[in-house]
PDB file of N, CA, C and O in Angstrom:
ATOM      1  N   MET A   1     -14.524   6.582   4.922  1.00  0.00           N
ATOM      2  CA  MET A   1     -13.073   6.573   4.834  1.00  0.00           C
ATOM      3  C   MET A   1     -12.679   7.230   3.509  1.00  0.00           C
ATOM      4  O   MET A   1     -13.205   6.889   2.450  1.00  0.00           O
ATOM      5  N   THR A   2     -11.762   8.162   3.591  1.00  0.00           N
ATOM      6  CA  THR A   2     -11.286   8.831   2.378  1.00  0.00           C
ATOM      7  C   THR A   2     -10.250   7.961   1.675  1.00  0.00           C
ATOM      8  O   THR A   2      -9.753   6.984   2.235  1.00  0.00           O
ATOM      9  N   GLU A   3      -9.941   8.329   0.459  1.00  0.00           N
ATOM     10  CA  GLU A   3      -8.932   7.588  -0.308  1.00  0.00           C
ATOM     11  C   GLU A   3      -7.571   7.650   0.389  1.00  0.00           C
ATOM     12  O   GLU A   3      -6.856   6.649   0.437  1.00  0.00           O
ATOM     13  N   ILE A   4      -7.216   8.791   0.915  1.00  0.00           N
ATOM     14  CA  ILE A   4      -5.931   8.946   1.598  1.00  0.00           C
ATOM     15  C   ILE A   4      -5.894   8.074   2.856  1.00  0.00           C
ATOM     16  O   ILE A   4      -4.872   7.456   3.154  1.00  0.00           O
ATOM     17  N   ASP A   5      -6.992   8.026   3.582  1.00  0.00           N
ATOM     18  CA  ASP A   5      -7.060   7.161   4.764  1.00  0.00           C
ATOM     19  C   ASP A   5      -6.831   5.701   4.382  1.00  0.00           C
ATOM     20  O   ASP A   5      -6.078   4.986   5.043  1.00  0.00           O
ATOM     21  N   ARG A   6      -7.486   5.270   3.314  1.00  0.00           N
ATOM     22  CA  ARG A   6      -7.334   3.893   2.852  1.00  0.00           C
ATOM     23  C   ARG A   6      -5.883   3.605   2.472  1.00  0.00           C
ATOM     24  O   ARG A   6      -5.343   2.557   2.825  1.00  0.00           O
ATOM     25  N   ILE A   7      -5.260   4.524   1.760  1.00  0.00           N
ATOM     26  CA  ILE A   7      -3.874   4.336   1.335  1.00  0.00           C
ATOM     27  C   ILE A   7      -2.954   4.249   2.549  1.00  0.00           C
ATOM     28  O   ILE A   7      -2.042   3.423   2.577  1.00  0.00           O
ATOM     29  N   LEU A   8      -3.184   5.086   3.540  1.00  0.00           N
ATOM     30  CA  LEU A   8      -2.352   5.058   4.743  1.00  0.00           C
ATOM     31  C   LEU A   8      -2.533   3.752   5.516  1.00  0.00           C
ATOM     32  O   LEU A   8      -1.572   3.224   6.074  1.00  0.00           O
ATOM     33  N   ILE A   9      -3.745   3.237   5.551  1.00  0.00           N
ATOM     34  CA  ILE A   9      -3.982   1.940   6.196  1.00  0.00           C
ATOM     35  C   ILE A   9      -3.270   0.836   5.431  1.00  0.00           C
ATOM     36  O   ILE A   9      -2.663  -0.048   6.037  1.00  0.00           O
ATOM     37  N   GLU A  10      -3.338   0.879   4.121  1.00  0.00           N
ATOM     38  CA  GLU A  10      -2.629  -0.114   3.303  1.00  0.00           C
ATOM     39  C   GLU A  10      -1.132  -0.072   3.594  1.00  0.00           C
ATOM     40  O   GLU A  10      -0.489  -1.113   3.732  1.00  0.00           O
ATOM     41  N   CYS A  11      -0.591   1.117   3.684  1.00  0.00           N
ATOM     42  CA  CYS A  11       0.842   1.274   3.969  1.00  0.00           C
ATOM     43  C   CYS A  11       1.190   0.714   5.341  1.00  0.00           C
ATOM     44  O   CYS A  11       2.178  -0.002   5.501  1.00  0.00           O
ATOM     45  N   ARG A  12       0.380   1.042   6.308  1.00  0.00           N
ATOM     46  CA  ARG A  12       0.630   0.579   7.669  1.00  0.00           C
ATOM     47  C   ARG A  12       0.634  -0.952   7.731  1.00  0.00           C
ATOM     48  O   ARG A  12       1.504  -1.550   8.364  1.00  0.00           O
ATOM     49  N   LEU A  13      -0.328  -1.572   7.080  1.00  0.00           N
ATOM     50  CA  LEU A  13      -0.387  -3.037   7.070  1.00  0.00           C
ATOM     51  C   LEU A  13       0.789  -3.641   6.317  1.00  0.00           C
ATOM     52  O   LEU A  13       1.381  -4.629   6.752  1.00  0.00           O
ATOM     53  N   LEU A  14       1.111  -3.048   5.208  1.00  0.00           N
ATOM     54  CA  LEU A  14       2.221  -3.557   4.409  1.00  0.00           C
ATOM     55  C   LEU A  14       3.535  -3.463   5.187  1.00  0.00           C
ATOM     56  O   LEU A  14       4.315  -4.415   5.196  1.00  0.00           O
ATOM     57  N   LEU A  15       3.784  -2.343   5.829  1.00  0.00           N
ATOM     58  CA  LEU A  15       5.048  -2.125   6.521  1.00  0.00           C
ATOM     59  C   LEU A  15       5.125  -2.865   7.855  1.00  0.00           C
ATOM     60  O   LEU A  15       6.181  -3.398   8.199  1.00  0.00           O
ATOM     61  N   SER A  16       4.056  -2.908   8.592  1.00  0.00           N
ATOM     62  CA  SER A  16       4.115  -3.518   9.915  1.00  0.00           C
ATOM     63  C   SER A  16       3.919  -5.034   9.881  1.00  0.00           C
ATOM     64  O   SER A  16       4.531  -5.762  10.662  1.00  0.00           O
ATOM     65  N   LEU A  17       3.072  -5.500   8.982  1.00  0.00           N
ATOM     66  CA  LEU A  17       2.778  -6.934   8.927  1.00  0.00           C
ATOM     67  C   LEU A  17       3.428  -7.643   7.747  1.00  0.00           C
ATOM     68  O   LEU A  17       3.335  -8.863   7.611  1.00  0.00           O
ATOM     69  N   ASN A  18       4.088  -6.862   6.896  1.00  0.00           N
ATOM     70  CA  ASN A  18       4.796  -7.419   5.745  1.00  0.00           C
ATOM     71  C   ASN A  18       3.859  -8.226   4.833  1.00  0.00           C
ATOM     72  O   ASN A  18       4.166  -9.351   4.441  1.00  0.00           O
ATOM     73  N   LYS A  19       2.735  -7.634   4.516  1.00  0.00           N
ATOM     74  CA  LYS A  19       1.738  -8.285   3.663  1.00  0.00           C
ATOM     75  C   LYS A  19       1.970  -7.931   2.202  1.00  0.00           C
ATOM     76  O   LYS A  19       2.612  -6.927   1.891  1.00  0.00           O
ATOM     77  N   ASN A  20       1.445  -8.762   1.308  1.00  0.00           N
ATOM     78  CA  ASN A  20       1.533  -8.471  -0.119  1.00  0.00           C
ATOM     79  C   ASN A  20       0.175  -7.956  -0.619  1.00  0.00           C
ATOM     80  O   ASN A  20      -0.760  -7.817   0.170  1.00  0.00           O
ATOM     81  N   TYR A  21       0.064  -7.677  -1.902  1.00  0.00           N
ATOM     82  CA  TYR A  21      -1.159  -7.097  -2.457  1.00  0.00           C
ATOM     83  C   TYR A  21      -2.387  -7.970  -2.207  1.00  0.00           C
ATOM     84  O   TYR A  21      -3.427  -7.473  -1.776  1.00  0.00           O
ATOM     85  N   SER A  22      -2.270  -9.240  -2.472  1.00  0.00           N
ATOM     86  CA  SER A  22      -3.438 -10.116  -2.316  1.00  0.00           C
ATOM     87  C   SER A  22      -3.852 -10.250  -0.853  1.00  0.00           C
ATOM     88  O   SER A  22      -5.044 -10.322  -0.553  1.00  0.00           O
ATOM     89  N   GLU A  23      -2.891 -10.285   0.048  1.00  0.00           N
ATOM     90  CA  GLU A  23      -3.218 -10.359   1.472  1.00  0.00           C
ATOM     91  C   GLU A  23      -3.888  -9.068   1.937  1.00  0.00           C
ATOM     92  O   GLU A  23      -4.846  -9.104   2.709  1.00  0.00           O
ATOM     93  N   LEU A  24      -3.389  -7.947   1.471  1.00  0.00           N
ATOM     94  CA  LEU A  24      -4.028  -6.663   1.794  1.00  0.00           C
ATOM     95  C   LEU A  24      -5.451  -6.610   1.244  1.00  0.00           C
ATOM     96  O   LEU A  24      -6.370  -6.116   1.897  1.00  0.00           O
ATOM     97  N   SER A  25      -5.605  -7.116   0.060  1.00  0.00           N
ATOM     98  CA  SER A  25      -6.916  -7.137  -0.571  1.00  0.00           C
ATOM     99  C   SER A  25      -7.912  -7.940   0.266  1.00  0.00           C
ATOM    100  O   SER A  25      -9.056  -7.520   0.443  1.00  0.00           O
ATOM    101  N   ASN A  26      -7.490  -9.067   0.767  1.00  0.00           N
ATOM    102  CA  ASN A  26      -8.364  -9.900   1.597  1.00  0.00           C
ATOM    103  C   ASN A  26      -8.681  -9.247   2.936  1.00  0.00           C
ATOM    104  O   ASN A  26      -9.811  -9.339   3.415  1.00  0.00           O
ATOM    105  N   ILE A  27      -7.722  -8.605   3.530  1.00  0.00           N
ATOM    106  CA  ILE A  27      -7.924  -7.953   4.827  1.00  0.00           C
ATOM    107  C   ILE A  27      -8.859  -6.755   4.704  1.00  0.00           C
ATOM    108  O   ILE A  27      -9.770  -6.584   5.513  1.00  0.00           O
ATOM    109  N   LEU A  28      -8.629  -5.930   3.688  1.00  0.00           N
ATOM    110  CA  LEU A  28      -9.364  -4.670   3.542  1.00  0.00           C
ATOM    111  C   LEU A  28     -10.620  -4.782   2.684  1.00  0.00           C
ATOM    112  O   LEU A  28     -11.426  -3.853   2.634  1.00  0.00           O
ATOM    113  N   HIS A  29     -10.785  -5.918   2.011  1.00  0.00           N
ATOM    114  CA  HIS A  29     -11.927  -6.120   1.106  1.00  0.00           C
ATOM    115  C   HIS A  29     -11.950  -5.055   0.010  1.00  0.00           C
ATOM    116  O   HIS A  29     -12.985  -4.469  -0.307  1.00  0.00           O
ATOM    117  N   VAL A  30     -10.772  -4.836  -0.548  1.00  0.00           N
ATOM    118  CA  VAL A  30     -10.593  -3.892  -1.648  1.00  0.00           C
ATOM    119  C   VAL A  30      -9.918  -4.658  -2.780  1.00  0.00           C
ATOM    120  O   VAL A  30      -9.062  -5.509  -2.540  1.00  0.00           O
ATOM    121  N   ASN A  31     -10.304  -4.354  -3.993  1.00  0.00           N
ATOM    122  CA  ASN A  31      -9.727  -5.020  -5.152  1.00  0.00           C
ATOM    123  C   ASN A  31      -8.207  -4.859  -5.165  1.00  0.00           C
ATOM    124  O   ASN A  31      -7.684  -3.788  -4.857  1.00  0.00           O
ATOM    125  N   GLU A  32      -7.518  -5.919  -5.521  1.00  0.00           N
ATOM    126  CA  GLU A  32      -6.050  -5.917  -5.559  1.00  0.00           C
ATOM    127  C   GLU A  32      -5.495  -4.863  -6.521  1.00  0.00           C
ATOM    128  O   GLU A  32      -4.444  -4.279  -6.258  1.00  0.00           O
ATOM    129  N   ASP A  33      -6.187  -4.621  -7.618  1.00  0.00           N
ATOM    130  CA  ASP A  33      -5.749  -3.599  -8.579  1.00  0.00           C
ATOM    131  C   ASP A  33      -5.782  -2.198  -7.968  1.00  0.00           C
ATOM    132  O   ASP A  33      -4.924  -1.365  -8.259  1.00  0.00           O
ATOM    133  N   ILE A  34      -6.766  -1.951  -7.132  1.00  0.00           N
ATOM    134  CA  ILE A  34      -6.874  -0.647  -6.465  1.00  0.00           C
ATOM    135  C   ILE A  34      -5.713  -0.470  -5.497  1.00  0.00           C
ATOM    136  O   ILE A  34      -5.108   0.600  -5.438  1.00  0.00           O
ATOM    137  N   ILE A  35      -5.402  -1.511  -4.740  1.00  0.00           N
ATOM    138  CA  ILE A  35      -4.280  -1.444  -3.799  1.00  0.00           C
ATOM    139  C   ILE A  35      -2.976  -1.220  -4.551  1.00  0.00           C
ATOM    140  O   ILE A  35      -2.146  -0.414  -4.131  1.00  0.00           O
ATOM    141  N   TYR A  36      -2.795  -1.914  -5.640  1.00  0.00           N
ATOM    142  CA  TYR A  36      -1.598  -1.734  -6.463  1.00  0.00           C
ATOM    143  C   TYR A  36      -1.485  -0.277  -6.918  1.00  0.00           C
ATOM    144  O   TYR A  36      -0.427   0.340  -6.798  1.00  0.00           O
ATOM    145  N   ASP A  37      -2.566   0.252  -7.430  1.00  0.00           N
ATOM    146  CA  ASP A  37      -2.580   1.635  -7.909  1.00  0.00           C
ATOM    147  C   ASP A  37      -2.330   2.626  -6.764  1.00  0.00           C
ATOM    148  O   ASP A  37      -1.589   3.595  -6.923  1.00  0.00           O
ATOM    149  N   ASP A  38      -2.945   2.375  -5.634  1.00  0.00           N
ATOM    150  CA  ASP A  38      -2.749   3.242  -4.466  1.00  0.00           C
ATOM    151  C   ASP A  38      -1.283   3.313  -4.071  1.00  0.00           C
ATOM    152  O   ASP A  38      -0.735   4.399  -3.885  1.00  0.00           O
ATOM    153  N   LEU A  39      -0.652   2.158  -3.943  1.00  0.00           N
ATOM    154  CA  LEU A  39       0.710   2.104  -3.411  1.00  0.00           C
ATOM    155  C   LEU A  39       1.778   2.462  -4.439  1.00  0.00           C
ATOM    156  O   LEU A  39       2.846   2.956  -4.076  1.00  0.00           O
ATOM    157  N   ASN A  40       1.506   2.222  -5.691  1.00  0.00           N
ATOM    158  CA  ASN A  40       2.518   2.472  -6.713  1.00  0.00           C
ATOM    159  C   ASN A  40       2.353   3.793  -7.453  1.00  0.00           C
ATOM    160  O   ASN A  40       3.313   4.300  -8.032  1.00  0.00           O
ATOM    161  N   ASN A  41       1.170   4.345  -7.441  1.00  0.00           N
ATOM    162  CA  ASN A  41       0.935   5.572  -8.204  1.00  0.00           C
ATOM    163  C   ASN A  41       0.479   6.742  -7.343  1.00  0.00           C
ATOM    164  O   ASN A  41       1.052   7.828  -7.431  1.00  0.00           O
ATOM    165  N   LYS A  42      -0.518   6.547  -6.533  1.00  0.00           N
ATOM    166  CA  LYS A  42      -1.105   7.660  -5.782  1.00  0.00           C
ATOM    167  C   LYS A  42      -0.276   8.075  -4.573  1.00  0.00           C
ATOM    168  O   LYS A  42      -0.175   9.264  -4.273  1.00  0.00           O
ATOM    169  N   LEU A  43       0.305   7.131  -3.891  1.00  0.00           N
ATOM    170  CA  LEU A  43       1.029   7.422  -2.655  1.00  0.00           C
ATOM    171  C   LEU A  43       2.160   8.421  -2.868  1.00  0.00           C
ATOM    172  O   LEU A  43       2.356   9.312  -2.042  1.00  0.00           O
ATOM    173  N   LYS A  44       2.892   8.290  -3.941  1.00  0.00           N
ATOM    174  CA  LYS A  44       4.064   9.154  -4.158  1.00  0.00           C
ATOM    175  C   LYS A  44       3.701  10.629  -4.329  1.00  0.00           C
ATOM    176  O   LYS A  44       4.566  11.493  -4.190  1.00  0.00           O
ATOM    177  N   PHE A  45       2.432  10.930  -4.628  1.00  0.00           N
ATOM    178  CA  PHE A  45       2.031  12.319  -4.811  1.00  0.00           C
ATOM    179  C   PHE A  45       1.720  13.041  -3.506  1.00  0.00           C
ATOM    180  O   PHE A  45       1.697  14.271  -3.477  1.00  0.00           O
ATOM    181  N   PHE A  46       1.480  12.296  -2.422  1.00  0.00           N
ATOM    182  CA  PHE A  46       1.203  13.000  -1.171  1.00  0.00           C
ATOM    183  C   PHE A  46       2.138  12.640  -0.023  1.00  0.00           C
ATOM    184  O   PHE A  46       2.119  13.310   1.009  1.00  0.00           O
ATOM    185  N   ASP A  47       2.960  11.594  -0.176  1.00  0.00           N
ATOM    186  CA  ASP A  47       3.951  11.295   0.863  1.00  0.00           C
ATOM    187  C   ASP A  47       5.120  10.538   0.232  1.00  0.00           C
ATOM    188  O   ASP A  47       5.102   9.310   0.150  1.00  0.00           O
ATOM    189  N   THR A  48       6.106  11.263  -0.200  1.00  0.00           N
ATOM    190  CA  THR A  48       7.243  10.677  -0.912  1.00  0.00           C
ATOM    191  C   THR A  48       8.079   9.769  -0.012  1.00  0.00           C
ATOM    192  O   THR A  48       8.531   8.708  -0.445  1.00  0.00           O
ATOM    193  N   LYS A  49       8.283  10.178   1.224  1.00  0.00           N
ATOM    194  CA  LYS A  49       9.080   9.359   2.144  1.00  0.00           C
ATOM    195  C   LYS A  49       8.406   8.014   2.412  1.00  0.00           C
ATOM    196  O   LYS A  49       9.061   6.971   2.401  1.00  0.00           O
ATOM    197  N   LEU A  50       7.118   8.043   2.649  1.00  0.00           N
ATOM    198  CA  LEU A  50       6.382   6.802   2.875  1.00  0.00           C
ATOM    199  C   LEU A  50       6.395   5.948   1.614  1.00  0.00           C
ATOM    200  O   LEU A  50       6.557   4.730   1.689  1.00  0.00           O
ATOM    201  N   TYR A  51       6.226   6.573   0.474  1.00  0.00           N
ATOM    202  CA  TYR A  51       6.292   5.846  -0.797  1.00  0.00           C
ATOM    203  C   TYR A  51       7.627   5.114  -0.939  1.00  0.00           C
ATOM    204  O   TYR A  51       7.656   3.955  -1.351  1.00  0.00           O
ATOM    205  N   ASN A  52       8.719   5.776  -0.604  1.00  0.00           N
ATOM    206  CA  ASN A  52      10.038   5.142  -0.713  1.00  0.00           C
ATOM    207  C   ASN A  52      10.164   3.939   0.212  1.00  0.00           C
ATOM    208  O   ASN A  52      10.755   2.929  -0.170  1.00  0.00           O
ATOM    209  N   ARG A  53       9.624   4.029   1.409  1.00  0.00           N
ATOM    210  CA  ARG A  53       9.649   2.885   2.336  1.00  0.00           C
ATOM    211  C   ARG A  53       8.821   1.734   1.790  1.00  0.00           C
ATOM    212  O   ARG A  53       9.263   0.585   1.808  1.00  0.00           O
ATOM    213  N   VAL A  54       7.627   2.034   1.305  1.00  0.00           N
ATOM    214  CA  VAL A  54       6.745   1.007   0.746  1.00  0.00           C
ATOM    215  C   VAL A  54       7.398   0.386  -0.479  1.00  0.00           C
ATOM    216  O   VAL A  54       7.378  -0.834  -0.643  1.00  0.00           O
ATOM    217  N   TYR A  55       7.969   1.206  -1.329  1.00  0.00           N
ATOM    218  CA  TYR A  55       8.619   0.725  -2.538  1.00  0.00           C
ATOM    219  C   TYR A  55       9.736  -0.273  -2.200  1.00  0.00           C
ATOM    220  O   TYR A  55       9.865  -1.304  -2.861  1.00  0.00           O
ATOM    221  N   GLN A  56      10.533   0.029  -1.182  1.00  0.00           N
ATOM    222  CA  GLN A  56      11.628  -0.867  -0.797  1.00  0.00           C
ATOM    223  C   GLN A  56      11.092  -2.223  -0.325  1.00  0.00           C
ATOM    224  O   GLN A  56      11.649  -3.265  -0.671  1.00  0.00           O
ATOM    225  N   VAL A  57      10.030  -2.210   0.451  1.00  0.00           N
ATOM    226  CA  VAL A  57       9.445  -3.464   0.919  1.00  0.00           C
ATOM    227  C   VAL A  57       8.883  -4.261  -0.252  1.00  0.00           C
ATOM    228  O   VAL A  57       9.092  -5.471  -0.341  1.00  0.00           O
ATOM    229  N   LEU A  58       8.180  -3.592  -1.140  1.00  0.00           N
ATOM    230  CA  LEU A  58       7.612  -4.293  -2.301  1.00  0.00           C
ATOM    231  C   LEU A  58       8.723  -4.830  -3.218  1.00  0.00           C
ATOM    232  O   LEU A  58       8.600  -5.915  -3.787  1.00  0.00           O
ATOM    233  N   LYS A  59       9.766  -4.082  -3.344  1.00  0.00           N
ATOM    234  CA  LYS A  59      10.896  -4.504  -4.179  1.00  0.00           C
ATOM    235  C   LYS A  59      11.538  -5.770  -3.606  1.00  0.00           C
ATOM    236  O   LYS A  59      11.900  -6.676  -4.357  1.00  0.00           O
ATOM    237  N   GLU A  60      11.678  -5.835  -2.294  1.00  0.00           N
ATOM    238  CA  GLU A  60      12.257  -7.013  -1.642  1.00  0.00           C
ATOM    239  C   GLU A  60      11.360  -8.236  -1.762  1.00  0.00           C
ATOM    240  O   GLU A  60      11.850  -9.363  -1.831  1.00  0.00           O
ATOM    241  N   LYS A  61      10.047  -8.019  -1.787  1.00  0.00           N
ATOM    242  CA  LYS A  61       9.112  -9.129  -1.869  1.00  0.00           C
ATOM    243  C   LYS A  61       9.035  -9.734  -3.274  1.00  0.00           C
ATOM    244  O   LYS A  61       8.589 -10.869  -3.439  1.00  0.00           O
ATOM    245  N   SER A  62       9.465  -8.982  -4.274  1.00  0.00           N
ATOM    246  CA  SER A  62       9.344  -9.501  -5.654  1.00  0.00           C
ATOM    247  C   SER A  62      10.583 -10.235  -6.101  1.00  0.00           C
ATOM    248  O   SER A  62      10.636 -10.727  -7.229  1.00  0.00           O
TER     249      SER A  62
END
């Protein structure tokens, strides 16, 4: 699985199941810090529209 594939899976789970970082971490068996970095830093460089959707969901959860 490539890094982009992992990020897209994280986004899909976050948006469809309304999961938070720790829940995603448990589902994907990936460190929570990596998921945070993926969704908050890396995602915006390859899909701005998806980043904005993810950002809105994360903003509402905090």
